[in-house]
N, C-alpha and C positions, 0 to 999 in steps of 0.2 A: 680831795677837799674835804672830805665828808667825814673823814676821825678826826682832821684839824678842825674843823668847824666843831666836833660835840665834845673834842676837848676844850675848843674857847669857850663854848657853853656851860660844859661844867665849871668854869672857874666867873660867873656871873651868878649873881642870887636869884634860885628857884624864879622866884615871886615875874624876874625879868627873862629868864632864860629860857621857861615853857612856854613863853605870848609866841603867836604864828606870825608878829612884825621881827621878834628880835631874831627866828629863822631867818627872813625874807633879807634883811637889812645882814647882816652877817655873812652867808651867804652872797650876796651881791660884791660886798669889802670884799672878799678872797679872793673874789673872779677878779675885781678890780685892780685890786692891788697884784693881782698874777701878771695880767695883761701891761701892768705899766711897769712891771717890773723886767716882762720884756722886751720892750720898746728902752728903756733907759739901760740895761745892762747891755755892755757890747758882746757879739759873741753867742747871744742867750740859748741861741739854737744849738750852736757846737758845745757850750758847756750840759746840754740836754741830754745831745747824744755820747758827749765825752762820759755823764754819770749814767745813760739808761746801759748802757754798754758795758760798765763797772759791773752794779750793780743788778739790771736783769738776768744779765746769762748768770748770774751770780744765785741767783734768788730761786730764779725758774727751773736751772737745769744743775748746777753743779751741786748744793745745800742738798736738796732732794734725796738723788741718787749716795750723798754721803750717810745722809741719814741713815735712809733705807736697812746701808749696811749694817748701822750702827746699830739700829734697833734688832733688825735679824739676828745678827751677829754668828754662832758658828752655825745656826739651822740653812742659814743660804748657801745651797749649793754653788759647786764651780762655777758652772754659766753664771749666774746670778750676780756672782763676785764681778765676773770678767767684763759682764757685758755693762755692771755699775761705774767702774774702772773705767773702761771705753766710754761712754756719757760723761764721764765727769771731766777725762782729758779730754773729749772734745770740746768739752761746752770753756773747759779753760781754753783752750787754743784761738775757741769764737771772743771770748774774752779779750785776750789778748790778741787779736786784728782787729777786732771791734774798739779797743780802745789807741789802738798804733791810728787809725786810720782815723777817729779824731783828732786825736790831739794835729795830725799831718795836714788836718782842714783848720785849726785853730791857730798853725805857724802861716801855713800859705795865708789867711784872712790878715797878718802882721805885715806881711810882703809890701 
C-alpha cells in the first residue's frame, strides 16, 4: 500500500501532501477501498491466489536466478549455471502448478 500511497501523495500539491492528516486519510481510504473490493468482487480470494501464483514465483524465484546468470555471464561456473537453471525450472513448475490449482478453484466455485 505504501508505494501506491506515496505515488498518490506526489500527485497532490505539496502543502496538502505534507500534512499528517493527508497521510492518515489517504492510507485509511486505501485500506477501506481494498476491504470493499474484497467484499464486492466475487471470488476475490481465488483471483488473488491466481495473481500470487503467477507473479510471486516469477519475481522471487525465476527472475533472480535468470538475472544472476545474465549478470555473471561467462564468469559463472558450470555448477552455478546448472543450479540456476534447475532453480528457474523448479520455479516455472511451481508457478504452473499454482496457477493450475487456482484456476481449478475458480472453476469449482462456478459450479
